[in-house]
The first five atom37 places (N, CA, C, CB, O) and aatype in JSON, in Angstrom:
{
  "aatype": [12, 19, 10, 1, 7, 1, 7, 4, 19, 19, 16, 1, 13, 3, 3, 19, 9, 4, 6, 0, 9, 0, 16, 12, 8, 10, 10, 19, 19, 5, 18, 7, 7, 0, 5, 1, 10, 19, 5, 14, 8, 19, 18, 7, 3, 3, 0, 0, 7, 6, 1, 10, 10, 15, 0, 18, 5, 19, 0, 7, 7, 15, 0, 15, 7, 0, 0, 16, 7, 17, 11, 15, 13, 1, 9, 6, 11, 19, 11, 15, 10, 16, 10, 15, 3, 1, 1, 13, 8, 0, 14, 1, 14, 6, 13, 5, 1, 2, 3, 7, 0, 13, 15, 1, 9, 9, 4, 5, 9, 7, 7],
  "atom_mask": [
    [1, 1, 1, 1, 1],
    [1, 1, 1, 1, 1],
    [1, 1, 1, 1, 1],
    [1, 1, 1, 1, 1],
    [1, 1, 1, 0, 1],
    [1, 1, 1, 1, 1],
    [1, 1, 1, 0, 1],
    [1, 1, 1, 1, 1],
    [1, 1, 1, 1, 1],
    [1, 1, 1, 1, 1],
    [1, 1, 1, 1, 1],
    [1, 1, 1, 1, 1],
    [1, 1, 1, 1, 1],
    [1, 1, 1, 1, 1],
    [1, 1, 1, 1, 1],
    [1, 1, 1, 1, 1],
    [1, 1, 1, 1, 1],
    [1, 1, 1, 1, 1],
    [1, 1, 1, 1, 1],
    [1, 1, 1, 1, 1],
    [1, 1, 1, 1, 1],
    [1, 1, 1, 1, 1],
    [1, 1, 1, 1, 1],
    [1, 1, 1, 1, 1],
    [1, 1, 1, 1, 1],
    [1, 1, 1, 1, 1],
    [1, 1, 1, 1, 1],
    [1, 1, 1, 1, 1],
    [1, 1, 1, 1, 1],
    [1, 1, 1, 1, 1],
    [1, 1, 1, 1, 1],
    [1, 1, 1, 0, 1],
    [1, 1, 1, 0, 1],
    [1, 1, 1, 1, 1],
    [1, 1, 1, 1, 1],
    [1, 1, 1, 1, 1],
    [1, 1, 1, 1, 1],
    [1, 1, 1, 1, 1],
    [1, 1, 1, 1, 1],
    [1, 1, 1, 1, 1],
    [1, 1, 1, 1, 1],
    [1, 1, 1, 1, 1],
    [1, 1, 1, 1, 1],
    [1, 1, 1, 0, 1],
    [1, 1, 1, 1, 1],
    [1, 1, 1, 1, 1],
    [1, 1, 1, 1, 1],
    [1, 1, 1, 1, 1],
    [1, 1, 1, 0, 1],
    [1, 1, 1, 1, 1],
    [1, 1, 1, 1, 1],
    [1, 1, 1, 1, 1],
    [1, 1, 1, 1, 1],
    [1, 1, 1, 1, 1],
    [1, 1, 1, 1, 1],
    [1, 1, 1, 1, 1],
    [1, 1, 1, 1, 1],
    [1, 1, 1, 1, 1],
    [1, 1, 1, 1, 1],
    [1, 1, 1, 0, 1],
    [1, 1, 1, 0, 1],
    [1, 1, 1, 1, 1],
    [1, 1, 1, 1, 1],
    [1, 1, 1, 1, 1],
    [1, 1, 1, 0, 1],
    [1, 1, 1, 1, 1],
    [1, 1, 1, 1, 1],
    [1, 1, 1, 1, 1],
    [1, 1, 1, 0, 1],
    [1, 1, 1, 1, 1],
    [1, 1, 1, 1, 1],
    [1, 1, 1, 1, 1],
    [1, 1, 1, 1, 1],
    [1, 1, 1, 1, 1],
    [1, 1, 1, 1, 1],
    [1, 1, 1, 1, 1],
    [1, 1, 1, 1, 1],
    [1, 1, 1, 1, 1],
    [1, 1, 1, 1, 1],
    [1, 1, 1, 1, 1],
    [1, 1, 1, 1, 1],
    [1, 1, 1, 1, 1],
    [1, 1, 1, 1, 1],
    [1, 1, 1, 1, 1],
    [1, 1, 1, 1, 1],
    [1, 1, 1, 1, 1],
    [1, 1, 1, 1, 1],
    [1, 1, 1, 1, 1],
    [1, 1, 1, 1, 1],
    [1, 1, 1, 1, 1],
    [1, 1, 1, 1, 1],
    [1, 1, 1, 1, 1],
    [1, 1, 1, 1, 1],
    [1, 1, 1, 1, 1],
    [1, 1, 1, 1, 1],
    [1, 1, 1, 1, 1],
    [1, 1, 1, 1, 1],
    [1, 1, 1, 1, 1],
    [1, 1, 1, 1, 1],
    [1, 1, 1, 0, 1],
    [1, 1, 1, 1, 1],
    [1, 1, 1, 1, 1],
    [1, 1, 1, 1, 1],
    [1, 1, 1, 1, 1],
    [1, 1, 1, 1, 1],
    [1, 1, 1, 1, 1],
    [1, 1, 1, 1, 1],
    [1, 1, 1, 1, 1],
    [1, 1, 1, 1, 1],
    [1, 1, 1, 0, 1],
    [1, 1, 1, 0, 1]
  ],
  "atom_positions": [
    [[7.14, 13.62, -12.62], [6.03, 14.36, -13.17], [5.7, 13.81, -14.55], [6.34, 15.86, -13.24], [6.59, 13.58, -15.36]],
    [[4.44, 13.6, -14.8], [3.97, 13.14, -16.1], [2.97, 14.15, -16.62], [3.34, 11.72, -16.01], [2.04, 14.54, -15.9]],
    [[3.15, 14.58, -17.85], [2.23, 15.51, -18.49], [1.49, 14.77, -19.58], [2.98, 16.75, -19.06], [2.1, 14.02, -20.35]],
    [[0.2, 14.96, -19.66], [-0.6, 14.29, -20.68], [-1.29, 15.34, -21.55], [-1.64, 13.34, -20.03], [-1.72, 16.38, -21.07]],
    [[-1.39, 15.04, -22.83], [-2.1, 15.94, -23.72], [-2.08, 15.43, -25.14], [0.0, 0.0, 0.0], [-1.06, 14.9, -25.6]],
    [[-3.18, 15.6, -25.84], [-3.29, 15.22, -27.25], [-2.83, 13.8, -27.54], [-2.5, 16.18, -28.09], [-2.15, 13.56, -28.54]],
    [[-3.2, 12.86, -26.67], [-2.88, 11.46, -26.92], [-1.44, 11.09, -26.7], [0.0, 0.0, 0.0], [-1.01, 10.0, -27.08]],
    [[-0.69, 11.97, -26.09], [0.74, 11.73, -25.9], [1.09, 12.03, -24.45], [1.58, 12.61, -26.87], [0.54, 12.94, -23.83]],
    [[2.01, 11.26, -23.92], [2.46, 11.47, -22.55], [3.91, 11.94, -22.61], [2.32, 10.15, -21.69], [4.73, 11.37, -23.32]],
    [[4.22, 12.99, -21.86], [5.57, 13.52, -21.81], [6.02, 13.48, -20.35], [5.64, 14.97, -22.4], [5.32, 13.99, -19.48]],
    [[7.17, 12.9, -20.09], [7.7, 12.9, -18.74], [8.87, 13.88, -18.66], [8.15, 11.48, -18.3], [9.4, 14.31, -19.69]],
    [[9.24, 14.23, -17.47], [10.35, 15.17, -17.28], [11.68, 14.57, -17.72], [10.44, 15.6, -15.82], [12.67, 15.29, -17.85]],
    [[11.72, 13.26, -17.96], [12.97, 12.6, -18.33], [13.12, 12.37, -19.83], [13.07, 11.29, -17.61], [14.2, 11.97, -20.28]],
    [[12.08, 12.61, -20.62], [12.11, 12.28, -22.05], [13.33, 12.85, -22.76], [10.85, 12.79, -22.72], [14.06, 12.11, -23.43]],
    [[13.57, 14.14, -22.63], [14.67, 14.79, -23.36], [16.02, 14.25, -22.94], [14.63, 16.28, -23.15], [16.88, 14.01, -23.79]],
    [[16.23, 14.05, -21.65], [17.53, 13.57, -21.15], [17.79, 12.15, -21.64], [17.57, 13.61, -19.6], [18.89, 11.85, -22.1]],
    [[16.79, 11.29, -21.56], [16.96, 9.91, -21.98], [17.23, 9.84, -23.48], [15.72, 9.07, -21.63], [18.15, 9.13, -23.91]],
    [[16.46, 10.55, -24.28], [16.66, 10.51, -25.74], [18.0, 11.12, -26.14], [15.52, 11.23, -26.45], [18.62, 10.66, -27.1]],
    [[18.44, 12.15, -25.43], [19.76, 12.7, -25.7], [20.84, 11.67, -25.38], [19.99, 13.98, -24.88], [21.79, 11.51, -26.15]],
    [[20.71, 10.99, -24.25], [21.69, 9.97, -23.87], [21.74, 8.84, -24.91], [21.35, 9.39, -22.48], [22.82, 8.37, -25.27]],
    [[20.58, 8.42, -25.39], [20.54, 7.36, -26.4], [21.18, 7.85, -27.7], [19.09, 6.91, -26.66], [21.99, 7.13, -28.29]],
    [[20.85, 9.05, -28.14], [21.37, 9.58, -29.4], [22.88, 9.78, -29.37], [20.7, 10.89, -29.72], [23.56, 9.58, -30.38]],
    [[23.42, 10.17, -28.2], [24.85, 10.47, -28.1], [25.64, 9.36, -27.41], [25.04, 11.77, -27.34], [26.85, 9.47, -27.23]],
    [[24.93, 8.28, -27.02], [25.52, 7.13, -26.34], [26.26, 7.53, -25.06], [26.48, 6.41, -27.28], [27.39, 7.1, -24.81]],
    [[25.59, 8.35, -24.26], [26.08, 8.7, -22.94], [25.42, 7.79, -21.9], [25.81, 10.2, -22.62], [24.25, 7.45, -22.03]],
    [[26.16, 7.41, -20.9], [25.58, 6.65, -19.8], [24.69, 7.56, -18.99], [26.68, 6.02, -18.92], [24.85, 8.78, -18.98]],
    [[23.74, 6.95, -18.29], [22.84, 7.66, -17.39], [23.09, 7.19, -15.96], [21.36, 7.45, -17.79], [23.38, 6.02, -15.72]],
    [[22.97, 8.12, -15.02], [22.98, 7.79, -13.61], [21.52, 7.83, -13.17], [23.89, 8.8, -12.76], [20.87, 8.87, -13.23]],
    [[21.02, 6.68, -12.72], [19.61, 6.52, -12.4], [19.45, 6.16, -10.92], [18.95, 5.45, -13.29], [20.08, 5.21, -10.44]],
    [[18.62, 6.92, -10.21], [18.27, 6.59, -8.83], [16.95, 5.83, -8.89], [18.15, 7.88, -7.92], [15.92, 6.4, -9.25]],
    [[16.98, 4.53, -8.55], [15.82, 3.66, -8.76], [15.84, 2.55, -7.72], [15.83, 3.07, -10.21], [16.88, 1.93, -7.49]],
    [[14.72, 2.29, -7.11], [14.62, 1.2, -6.15], [15.57, 1.35, -4.97], [0.0, 0.0, 0.0], [16.07, 0.36, -4.44]],
    [[15.81, 2.59, -4.56], [16.69, 2.84, -3.42], [18.17, 2.72, -3.72], [0.0, 0.0, 0.0], [18.99, 2.73, -2.8]],
    [[18.53, 2.59, -4.99], [19.95, 2.43, -5.35], [20.31, 3.33, -6.53], [20.26, 0.96, -5.69], [19.48, 3.62, -7.39]],
    [[21.56, 3.75, -6.56], [22.06, 4.5, -7.7], [22.67, 3.5, -8.69], [23.12, 5.58, -7.27], [23.4, 2.59, -8.29]],
    [[22.36, 3.68, -9.96], [22.8, 2.75, -10.99], [23.4, 3.52, -12.17], [21.63, 1.86, -11.47], [22.95, 4.61, -12.49]],
    [[24.4, 2.95, -12.79], [25.0, 3.52, -13.99], [24.6, 2.61, -15.15], [26.56, 3.65, -13.87], [24.9, 1.42, -15.14]],
    [[23.9, 3.18, -16.16], [23.33, 2.36, -17.22], [23.64, 2.9, -18.61], [21.84, 2.25, -17.04], [23.85, 4.09, -18.81]],
    [[23.66, 1.97, -19.56], [23.75, 2.28, -20.99], [22.33, 2.21, -21.55], [24.74, 1.3, -21.75], [21.81, 1.1, -21.73]],
    [[21.69, 3.33, -21.83], [20.32, 3.31, -22.32], [20.25, 2.84, -23.77], [19.68, 4.69, -22.18], [21.07, 3.25, -24.6]],
    [[19.28, 2.0, -24.08], [19.13, 1.48, -25.44], [17.78, 1.78, -26.07], [19.36, 0.01, -25.45], [17.71, 2.17, -27.23]],
    [[16.68, 1.6, -25.31], [15.33, 1.82, -25.85], [14.49, 2.52, -24.79], [14.67, 0.47, -26.29], [14.58, 2.22, -23.6]],
    [[13.66, 3.46, -25.25], [12.77, 4.2, -24.37], [11.41, 4.3, -25.03], [13.34, 5.61, -24.05], [11.31, 4.7, -26.19]],
    [[10.36, 3.95, -24.29], [9.02, 4.04, -24.86], [7.97, 3.51, -23.91], [0.0, 0.0, 0.0], [8.17, 3.47, -22.69]],
    [[6.84, 3.11, -24.47], [5.69, 2.65, -23.68], [5.45, 1.17, -23.91], [4.43, 3.46, -24.04], [5.59, 0.66, -25.02]],
    [[5.08, 0.47, -22.83], [4.71, -0.94, -22.97], [3.23, -1.03, -23.35], [5.0, -1.73, -21.66], [2.57, -0.01, -23.53]],
    [[2.71, -2.24, -23.47], [1.33, -2.45, -23.9], [0.31, -1.84, -22.95], [1.06, -3.92, -24.05], [-0.8, -1.5, -23.36]],
    [[0.68, -1.7, -21.68], [-0.22, -1.11, -20.69], [-0.12, 0.42, -20.66], [0.08, -1.67, -19.3], [-0.82, 1.07, -19.89]],
    [[0.76, 0.98, -21.5], [0.94, 2.43, -21.53], [1.93, 2.96, -20.52], [0.0, 0.0, 0.0], [2.06, 4.17, -20.35]],
    [[2.64, 2.07, -19.85], [3.65, 2.49, -18.87], [4.94, 2.86, -19.6], [3.92, 1.36, -17.82], [5.36, 2.16, -20.52]],
    [[5.56, 3.95, -19.18], [6.8, 4.41, -19.79], [7.96, 3.59, -19.23], [7.02, 5.93, -19.54], [8.1, 3.46, -18.01]],
    [[8.79, 3.03, -20.12], [9.91, 2.17, -19.73], [11.21, 2.62, -20.38], [9.63, 0.73, -20.1], [11.22, 3.19, -21.47]],
    [[12.3, 2.36, -19.69], [13.64, 2.49, -20.25], [14.28, 1.12, -20.19], [14.5, 3.57, -19.47], [14.36, 0.51, -19.12]],
    [[14.73, 0.62, -21.32], [15.49, -0.63, -21.37], [16.96, -0.24, -21.48], [15.04, -1.56, -22.59], [17.37, 0.46, -22.4]],
    [[17.75, -0.7, -20.51], [19.14, -0.3, -20.44], [19.99, -1.43, -19.9], [19.3, 0.95, -19.57], [19.5, -2.33, -19.22]],
    [[21.27, -1.38, -20.21], [22.22, -2.34, -19.67], [22.92, -1.68, -18.49], [23.24, -2.83, -20.76], [23.61, -0.68, -18.66]],
    [[22.74, -2.25, -17.3], [23.36, -1.69, -16.1], [24.8, -2.16, -16.01], [22.57, -2.1, -14.83], [25.08, -3.36, -16.06]],
    [[25.72, -1.21, -15.87], [27.15, -1.54, -15.78], [27.7, -1.43, -14.37], [27.94, -0.64, -16.7], [28.77, -1.96, -14.08]],
    [[26.98, -0.74, -13.49], [27.44, -0.6, -12.1], [26.29, -0.11, -11.24], [28.64, 0.38, -12.01], [25.31, 0.45, -11.73]],
    [[26.44, -0.34, -9.93], [25.46, 0.17, -8.98], [24.68, -0.92, -8.3], [0.0, 0.0, 0.0], [24.94, -2.11, -8.48]],
    [[23.72, -0.5, -7.5], [22.91, -1.42, -6.71], [21.77, -2.01, -7.51], [0.0, 0.0, 0.0], [21.45, -1.56, -8.61]],
    [[21.16, -3.04, -6.92], [20.02, -3.67, -7.58], [19.25, -4.49, -6.57], [20.49, -4.56, -8.76], [19.85, -5.19, -5.74]],
    [[17.93, -4.42, -6.61], [17.08, -5.21, -5.73], [17.27, -6.71, -5.98], [15.61, -4.82, -5.91], [17.13, -7.52, -5.06]],
    [[17.58, -7.07, -7.23], [17.75, -8.49, -7.57], [19.13, -9.01, -7.15], [17.56, -8.68, -9.07], [19.36, -10.22, -7.14]],
    [[20.03, -8.1, -6.82], [21.39, -8.5, -6.46], [22.34, -8.54, -7.65], [0.0, 0.0, 0.0], [23.54, -8.69, -7.47]],
    [[21.81, -8.4, -8.86], [22.64, -8.4, -10.07], [23.06, -6.97, -10.38], [21.86, -9.03, -11.28], [22.25, -6.15, -10.81]],
    [[24.33, -6.67, -10.16], [24.83, -5.3, -10.36], [25.0, -4.96, -11.84], [26.15, -5.12, -9.65], [25.07, -3.78, -12.2]],
    [[25.06, -5.97, -12.7], [25.17, -5.72, -14.13], [24.13, -6.55, -14.87], [26.6, -6.06, -14.65], [23.66, -7.58, -14.38]],
    [[23.78, -6.09, -16.05], [22.85, -6.83, -16.88], [21.72, -5.96, -17.39], [0.0, 0.0, 0.0], [21.61, -4.79, -17.04]],
    [[20.86, -6.56, -18.22], [19.72, -5.85, -18.8], [18.68, -5.58, -17.73], [19.11, -6.64, -19.95], [18.33, -6.46, -16.94]],
    [[18.18, -4.34, -17.71], [17.14, -3.94, -16.75], [16.08, -3.13, -17.5], [17.75, -3.11, -15.56], [16.38, -2.41, -18.46]],
    [[14.86, -3.26, -17.03], [13.77, -2.41, -17.49], [13.39, -1.5, -16.32], [12.52, -3.24, -17.99], [13.06, -1.99, -15.24]],
    [[13.45, -0.22, -16.54], [13.14, 0.76, -15.5], [11.79, 1.4, -15.79], [14.25, 1.85, -15.41], [11.6, 1.99, -16.85]],
    [[10.86, 1.29, -14.85], [9.57, 1.97, -14.96], [9.8, 3.43, -14.58], [8.46, 1.3, -14.03], [10.21, 3.73, -13.45]],
    [[9.56, 4.33, -15.5], [9.9, 5.74, -15.31], [9.16, 6.34, -14.11], [9.56, 6.54, -16.56], [9.71, 7.21, -13.44]],
    [[7.95, 5.88, -13.83], [7.22, 6.41, -12.67], [7.93, 6.11, -11.35], [5.81, 5.83, -12.64], [7.65, 6.76, -10.34]],
    [[8.86, 5.14, -11.35], [9.58, 4.77, -10.13], [10.99, 5.36, -10.07], [9.66, 3.26, -10.02], [11.69, 5.17, -9.08]],
    [[11.4, 6.08, -11.12], [12.71, 6.72, -11.14], [12.68, 7.95, -10.25], [13.14, 7.09, -12.59], [11.84, 8.83, -10.44]],
    [[13.59, 8.02, -9.29], [13.66, 9.18, -8.38], [14.45, 10.33, -9.01], [14.31, 8.78, -7.03], [14.07, 11.5, -8.88]],
    [[15.54, 9.99, -9.69], [16.32, 11.01, -10.39], [17.08, 10.34, -11.52], [17.3, 11.75, -9.43], [17.31, 9.13, -11.52]],
    [[17.46, 11.15, -12.49], [18.14, 10.64, -13.67], [19.01, 11.77, -14.22], [17.12, 10.12, -14.74], [18.51, 12.87, -14.46]],
    [[20.29, 11.5, -14.41], [21.18, 12.54, -14.94], [22.09, 11.95, -16.02], [22.03, 13.17, -13.81], [22.44, 10.77, -15.99]],
    [[22.44, 12.8, -16.95], [23.35, 12.43, -18.03], [24.76, 12.37, -17.48], [23.25, 13.44, -19.22], [25.22, 13.33, -16.85]],
    [[25.45, 11.28, -17.7], [26.84, 11.12, -17.27], [27.75, 11.73, -18.34], [27.18, 9.62, -17.03], [27.35, 11.89, -19.49]],
    [[28.97, 12.05, -17.96], [29.93, 12.5, -18.96], [30.63, 11.31, -19.63], [30.98, 13.43, -18.31], [31.39, 11.49, -20.58]],
    [[30.36, 10.11, -19.14], [30.93, 8.89, -19.72], [30.08, 8.43, -20.9], [31.03, 7.77, -18.66], [28.86, 8.59, -20.91]],
    [[30.75, 7.85, -21.89], [30.06, 7.36, -23.08], [30.31, 5.87, -23.28], [30.51, 8.15, -24.32], [31.28, 5.32, -22.76]],
    [[29.41, 5.23, -24.03], [29.67, 3.88, -24.51], [29.72, 3.98, -26.03], [28.57, 2.84, -24.02], [29.14, 4.91, -26.6]],
    [[30.38, 3.06, -26.67], [30.71, 3.28, -28.08], [29.95, 2.41, -29.08], [32.15, 3.06, -28.27], [30.1, 2.57, -30.29]],
    [[29.14, 1.49, -28.56], [28.34, 0.64, -29.44], [27.21, 0.02, -28.63], [29.22, -0.47, -30.11], [27.32, -0.11, -27.41]],
    [[26.13, -0.35, -29.3], [25.08, -1.07, -28.57], [25.64, -2.4, -28.06], [23.85, -1.31, -29.49], [26.62, -2.92, -28.59]],
    [[25.02, -2.94, -27.03], [25.4, -4.26, -26.54], [25.19, -5.27, -27.67], [24.57, -4.66, -25.26], [24.26, -5.12, -28.45]],
    [[26.05, -6.3, -27.77], [25.93, -7.26, -28.87], [24.57, -7.95, -28.95], [27.01, -8.32, -28.73], [24.1, -8.28, -30.04]],
    [[23.92, -8.16, -27.8], [22.63, -8.84, -27.79], [21.45, -7.9, -28.0], [22.47, -9.58, -26.49], [20.3, -8.35, -27.99]],
    [[21.71, -6.61, -28.19], [20.63, -5.63, -28.4], [19.9, -5.91, -29.69], [21.2, -4.21, -28.4], [20.52, -6.14, -30.73]],
    [[18.56, -5.87, -29.63], [17.73, -6.01, -30.82], [16.83, -4.79, -30.95], [16.88, -7.32, -30.76], [16.06, -4.48, -30.04]],
    [[16.93, -4.11, -32.07], [16.08, -2.95, -32.32], [14.61, -3.36, -32.37], [16.47, -2.25, -33.63], [14.29, -4.52, -32.64]],
    [[13.75, -2.41, -32.12], [12.29, -2.61, -32.18], [11.84, -3.72, -31.23], [11.87, -2.95, -33.61], [11.08, -4.61, -31.61]],
    [[12.31, -3.63, -30.0], [12.0, -4.59, -28.94], [10.49, -4.79, -28.81], [12.59, -4.12, -27.6], [9.75, -3.82, -28.7]],
    [[10.05, -6.03, -28.83], [8.63, -6.36, -28.76], [7.98, -6.03, -27.43], [0.0, 0.0, 0.0], [6.76, -6.04, -27.33]],
    [[8.78, -5.73, -26.4], [8.22, -5.34, -25.1], [7.6, -3.94, -25.16], [9.31, -5.37, -24.02], [6.87, -3.54, -24.25]],
    [[7.88, -3.21, -26.22], [7.39, -1.84, -26.37], [6.28, -1.79, -27.41], [8.54, -0.89, -26.76], [6.44, -2.3, -28.52]],
    [[5.17, -1.16, -27.05], [4.11, -0.94, -28.04], [4.37, 0.35, -28.8], [2.73, -0.89, -27.35], [3.89, 0.52, -29.93]],
    [[5.13, 1.26, -28.19], [5.49, 2.54, -28.82], [6.9, 2.89, -28.41], [4.48, 3.68, -28.42], [7.19, 3.0, -27.22]],
    [[7.78, 3.08, -29.37], [9.17, 3.46, -29.09], [9.33, 4.94, -29.34], [10.17, 2.64, -29.95], [9.02, 5.45, -30.42]],
    [[9.82, 5.64, -28.32], [10.08, 7.08, -28.44], [11.44, 7.32, -29.05], [9.97, 7.78, -27.08], [11.59, 8.13, -29.96]],
    [[12.45, 6.59, -28.55], [13.79, 6.68, -29.1], [14.53, 5.39, -28.79], [14.54, 7.92, -28.53], [14.27, 4.72, -27.79]],
    [[15.47, 5.05, -29.66], [16.28, 3.86, -29.47], [17.6, 4.05, -30.19], [15.55, 2.59, -29.98], [17.72, 4.9, -31.08]],
    [[18.58, 3.26, -29.82], [19.88, 3.33, -30.47], [19.69, 3.01, -31.95], [20.9, 2.35, -29.81], [19.01, 2.06, -32.32]],
    [[20.32, 3.83, -32.76], [20.28, 3.59, -34.2], [19.0, 4.07, -34.87], [0.0, 0.0, 0.0], [18.68, 3.65, -35.99]],
    [[18.27, 4.92, -34.21], [17.05, 5.37, -34.88], [16.22, 6.18, -33.99], [0.0, 0.0, 0.0], [15.16, 6.64, -34.4]]
  ]
}
């Protein structure tokens, strides 16, 4: 579900994703027919206005066949998303704040 109003888009996942980023909790994401366990790093909108989550996948399925690595999840394609009780303790070493793929950042690690 996407809600629009006053120039801002709110999805049903905004609060959960931003909480996970702020507290460094992993997320369980149902996406592309597979369940994935991810470390969320950046959440926001791309230049086309699509809502994205940039996360490092640590386990689960993948259409590309890569069970681990950096993934961009289009929120409109997420079937379900839940906060895990597992935590990660630092951003990935290759993480760069203020990712240029985002025209608007809603929340990100460290800010």
